[in-house]
C-alpha positions in Angstrom: 56.2 23.3 70.6 57.7 25.3 68.2 57.0 23.2 65.4 53.4 23.3 66.8 53.2 26.5 66.1 54.6 26.7 62.5 52.3 24.3 61.6 49.8 26.1 62.4 50.9 29.2 60.5 51.5 27.0 57.7 47.0 26.8 58.0 46.4 29.6 58.5 48.3 31.1 55.5 47.3 28.4 53.2 43.5 28.6 54.0 44.2 32.7 53.4 44.9 31.8 50.3 42.8 29.7 49.1 39.9 31.8 49.5 41.7 35.2 47.7 42.6 32.4 45.0 37.9 31.5 45.0 37.2 35.3 44.6 36.5 37.1 40.8 38.9 39.7 39.1 37.3 39.5 36.3 33.1 39.4 34.7 34.1 37.2 32.6 34.7 34.9 35.3 31.2 35.1 36.2 27.6 33.9 35.1 26.6 35.9 32.5 23.6 38.0 34.9 26.4 38.7 37.1 28.7 41.2 37.7 32.5 41.2 39.6 32.6 43.2 42.2 36.2 44.0 42.4 36.9 44.7 46.4 35.4 42.0 47.6 36.4 39.8 44.7 32.2 37.7 45.0 30.1 37.9 42.1 27.0 40.8 42.1 23.5 40.2 39.9 23.4 42.8 37.5 20.8 45.1 37.6 17.2 43.9 36.1 18.3 40.0 36.7 17.1 38.2 40.1 18.2 34.6 41.7 14.8 34.3 43.5 11.0 35.5 43.2 11.6 38.3 46.4 13.7 40.3 44.1 11.0 40.7 41.4 9.0 42.8 43.9 5.7 42.3 42.5 3.0 38.9 43.7 2.5 38.6 40.1 6.2 37.7 39.0 8.3 35.0 39.6 12.1 34.8 38.4 13.2 32.6 35.3 15.1 31.1 36.7 17.3 29.9 33.3 16.8 33.8 32.1 17.2 35.1 36.0 14.7 38.2 34.7 11.7 38.8 36.8 8.8 37.4 33.9 4.6 37.6 35.3 3.3 34.4 36.1 1.4 32.2 33.7 -1.7 34.1 33.3 -0.7 37.2 35.4 -0.9 41.1 34.0 -1.3 44.5 35.2 -1.4 46.2 31.6 -2.6 44.6 27.9 1.3 44.3 26.7 2.1 41.8 29.6 0.1 39.5 27.6 0.1 37.2 24.6 -1.0 39.3 21.3 -3.8 37.1 21.4 -5.0 38.1 24.5 -6.0 41.4 26.8 -5.3 42.4 30.3 -8.9 42.3 32.3 -7.1 45.0 35.3 -9.7 43.7 37.6 -8.5 40.4 38.2 -5.0 40.9 36.5 -5.8 38.0 34.3 -4.9 37.1 30.7 -7.8 36.3 28.6 -8.0 35.9 25.0 -9.8 38.6 22.6 -12.4 38.4 21.1 -12.3 35.6 18.1 -9.4 34.6 20.0 -9.5 30.8 22.4 -8.0 29.2 24.9 -11.0 25.8 25.2 -13.2 24.6 22.8 -16.0 25.8 25.7 -14.9 29.3 24.0 -16.1 28.2 20.7 -19.1 26.8 19.5 -19.4 23.4 21.1 -21.6 22.1 18.1 -19.4 22.4 15.1 -16.1 24.5 16.6 -13.3 23.4 18.8 -10.1 25.3 20.3 -6.7 24.6 18.1 -4.5 25.8 21.1 -1.6 26.2 18.6 -3.1 29.2 17.7 -5.8 29.7 19.5 -8.2 30.2 17.0 -11.8 28.3 16.9 -11.6 25.9 14.1 -14.7 23.3 12.1 -14.2 20.0 14.3 -12.9 17.2 12.0 -15.8 16.5 9.2 -17.5 19.8 9.5 -16.4 22.7 7.5 -16.4 26.6 6.4 -15.0 26.0 3.4 -12.7 23.4 1.4 -9.9 24.6 3.5 -11.1 23.6 6.1 -11.5 19.5 4.6 -8.2 17.7 3.7 -6.6 17.6 0.8 -9.2 14.5 -0.9 -11.5 15.8 0.4 -14.0 19.5 -0.3 -16.2 21.0 1.7 -19.9 20.9 1.0 -21.5 24.6 2.7 -24.8 23.7 2.7 -24.6 21.3 5.4 -20.9 22.5 7.0 -20.0 18.7 6.2 -16.9 17.9 4.2 -16.9 15.1 1.6 -14.5 12.3 -0.2 -13.6 13.6 -4.1 -14.7 10.9 -6.4 -12.3 8.4 -5.8 -11.6 9.1 -2.9 -12.3 8.5 0.9 -11.7 8.5 4.4 -13.5 5.1 5.5 -14.8 2.3 3.4 -18.0 3.6 3.3 -17.4 6.1 0.6 -16.4 3.7 -1.8 -18.4 1.9 -3.8 -19.3 -2.3 -2.6 -16.4 -3.8 -4.3 -13.7 -1.3 -2.7 -11.5 -0.5 0.6 -10.7 3.0 1.3 -6.5 2.9 1.5 -6.5 4.5 4.7 -2.6 5.7 3.5 -3.7 6.6 0.3 -7.3 7.4 1.1 -7.9 6.0 -2.2 -11.0 3.4 -3.2 -9.2 -0.2 -4.2 -10.7 -2.9 -5.2 -11.6 -5.6 -2.6 -9.1 -9.0 -3.5 -11.2 -11.0 -6.3 -13.1 -7.5 -7.2 -11.6 -5.7 -9.9 -11.7 -1.4 -10.7 -9.7 -2.0 -14.6 -7.9 -4.7 -16.5 -4.7 -3.2 -14.3 -6.3 -5.1 -11.3 -6.1 -8.2 -13.7 -3.8 -10.7 -14.4 -1.8 -10.3 -17.8 -4.0 -13.5 -18.7 -7.4 -11.7 -17.8 -9.7 -8.7 -18.2 -11.8 -7.5 -15.8 -15.6 -7.5 -16.1 -17.1 -3.9 -15.5 -20.6 -5.6 -14.8 -19.9 -8.0 -12.2 -16.6 -6.6 -11.1 -14.5 -9.6 -11.1 -11.5 -10.7 -13.2 -12.2 -13.5 -16.0 -10.3 -14.8 -18.5 -10.0 -12.8 -22.1 -10.7 -14.7 -25.2 -8.2 -17.2 -26.0 -6.4 -17.2 -22.8 -8.4 -19.8 -19.4 -7.8 -20.8 -16.0 -9.7 -23.9 -16.1 -10.9 -26.1 -19.1 -14.2 -24.5 -18.7 -13.1 -21.3 -20.1 -12.0 -22.9 -23.5 -14.3 -24.5 -26.4 -15.2 -27.5 -26.5 -12.5 -29.5 -28.2 -10.0 -27.8 -26.1 -8.0 -28.0 -22.9 -6.5 -24.9 -20.2 -2.3 -25.3 -19.9 -2.6 -23.9 -16.9 1.0 -22.8 -17.1 0.6 -20.5 -19.9 -2.8 -19.8 -19.7 -3.6 -20.8 -23.4 -6.3 -23.1 -24.8 -4.8 -25.9 -26.4 -6.0 -28.2 -28.6 -6.9 -31.6 -26.7 -5.5 -34.7 -28.3 -7.1 -35.4 -31.7 -8.4 -32.1 -32.2 -6.8 -29.6 -33.8 -6.5 -25.8 -35.2 -3.8 -26.0 -37.5 -1.8 -28.9 -39.1 1.6 -28.3 -36.8 -1.7 -29.7 -34.0 -1.7 -33.7 -35.2 1.0 -35.9 -36.0 3.3 -35.9 -39.0 0.5 -38.7 -40.9 -2.2 -36.2 -40.7 -4.0 -33.2 -41.9 -6.2 -30.5 -40.1 -9.9 -30.0 -40.5 -11.1 -27.1 -39.7 -14.3 -27.7 -40.4 -14.4 -30.4 -37.3 -11.0 -29.3 -36.2 -10.3 -33.2 -35.5 -6.9 -34.6 -37.0 -7.4 -36.7 -39.7 -4.7 -39.3 -42.0 -3.3 -38.1 -45.0 -4.1 -39.7 -47.8 -2.5 -43.4 -47.7 -2.0 -43.5 -44.1 -4.5 -44.7 -41.4 -5.1 -44.6 -37.4 -7.6 -47.5 -36.9 -8.3 -50.8 -38.8 -11.8 -48.8 -40.0 -10.0 -46.6 -42.1 -8.4 -49.2 -44.0 -10.6 -51.5 -46.7 -12.0 -55.1 -45.2 -9.1 -57.3 -45.6 -6.3 -54.9 -44.5 -5.7 -53.6 -41.3 -4.0 -50.3 -40.0 -0.8 -50.2 -38.5 0.7 -48.6 -35.6 3.9 -48.2 -36.8 3.9 -46.8 -39.6 0.3 -45.4 -40.0 -0.6 -47.2 -43.4 -3.2 -50.2 -44.5 -1.4 -53.7 -44.8 -3.1 -56.5 -46.0 -4.1 -58.7 -43.3 -3.0 -62.5 -43.5 -4.8 -65.0 -46.2 -6.5 -62.0 -46.7 -6.4 -60.3 -50.5 -7.8 -57.8 -52.7 -6.7 -58.2 -56.1 -5.2 -61.8 -57.4 -2.2 -60.1 -57.2 -2.2 -60.4 -53.5 -2.4 -64.1 -53.0 0.3 -67.2 -54.0 0.1 -69.0 -57.6 -2.6 -71.5 -58.3 -4.7 -69.6 -55.7 -7.5 -66.3 -56.8 -8.9 -64.2 -54.2 -12.6 -64.2 -53.3 -14.4 -61.2 -54.0 -17.7 -63.0 -54.5 -20.5 -60.5 -51.8 -22.2 -63.7 -51.2 -19.4 -65.9 -50.6 -18.2 -67.0 -47.2 -14.3 -66.9 -48.2 -14.6 -62.9 -49.9 -11.4 -61.1 -49.6 -9.5 -64.6 -49.2 -7.5 -66.0 -51.3 -8.8 -69.2 -52.5 -7.7 -72.6 -54.9 -8.7 -72.4 -59.0 
C-alpha cells in the first residue's frame, strides 16, 4: 500500500514540475509580439498587437496574422490616411476609392482608348494606341493625329509592316528577307549578288550556279561556283593541251605549228597520230619523192588516180 502512495506522490511532483518548466521567465521566451508575465509565467500580447479580429474593436478592421496588428480590411477606411496614397476615403460608405486621375479597373478610363494599369493605378493607352512616343514600343513612334503607334522604317510588329518580300522577326522586330529573297548581298551566298529589282540572289559575274549562268563555251563548276571552259575551249593557253594554244577570238584551242588533233589538219597524204599529235605519212603514200623507196617517185599529178602514191618510174 505504501508503494502505491509513494508512486502517486512522485507522479504529482513530476506533473507539477513539468508545468512550472513550461512557463516563461523572460520576454525572449515569447513571440516577438508577446511579453512574459513573470508572476504567471505566461506569454501575453504586447500593447497594440492582436491574436484575433475581436481584439481590434472595429468592424472595419481585422487582425493581420503575420504582423499581429489590427489593420483596415481591404478598401475599408474611416479617414483618407487609412487608404493608399492614390485613394480617398468615402465617409458615408467607409470605403476607399480612386482619386481623380487614378483607377482600379478599365471602366474608370476611356473605354475606347485606355485601360487601367493596376500596378500604378493610372489610365494608360491600350496596346498600339498612344498619346506620345513614350507610350509606344522601342521600335515605334506615335502618330498623334491618329493616336496610334507606327513602326519605324525597317522595324515591325507584324509582317504587314514590312515589304512584300519580307517577314517580321518577332524577337528583334526587324523586317527580314523571306527565304529565297534578299535585301542586299549579305542575304546571298558568297558567289551571288542581290538583284534589287527582283529581290532575289543571282550568280555574280564570273560565278555560277548552273551552266546557263556562263557563256556558251563555258560550263559551271558547281563545287567552286566558277565558270570554266568546256573541253576544247579556253580563255588562256593553260586551258589547252601542251601541244595547243588558245585563240581568244574564238576561245578555242588549236594545235601549235607542226601539231594536230585531226587528220584534216594534216596534208592529204598524212594522218594525225593521236599519240604524238603530229602528222605522219600514211602507209604507201607520199608528198615528195624522198618519201618513196628507190625506183619509185611520188605521183603529184592532180588528175591522176594515184596522186600522192609512190609509183614505179
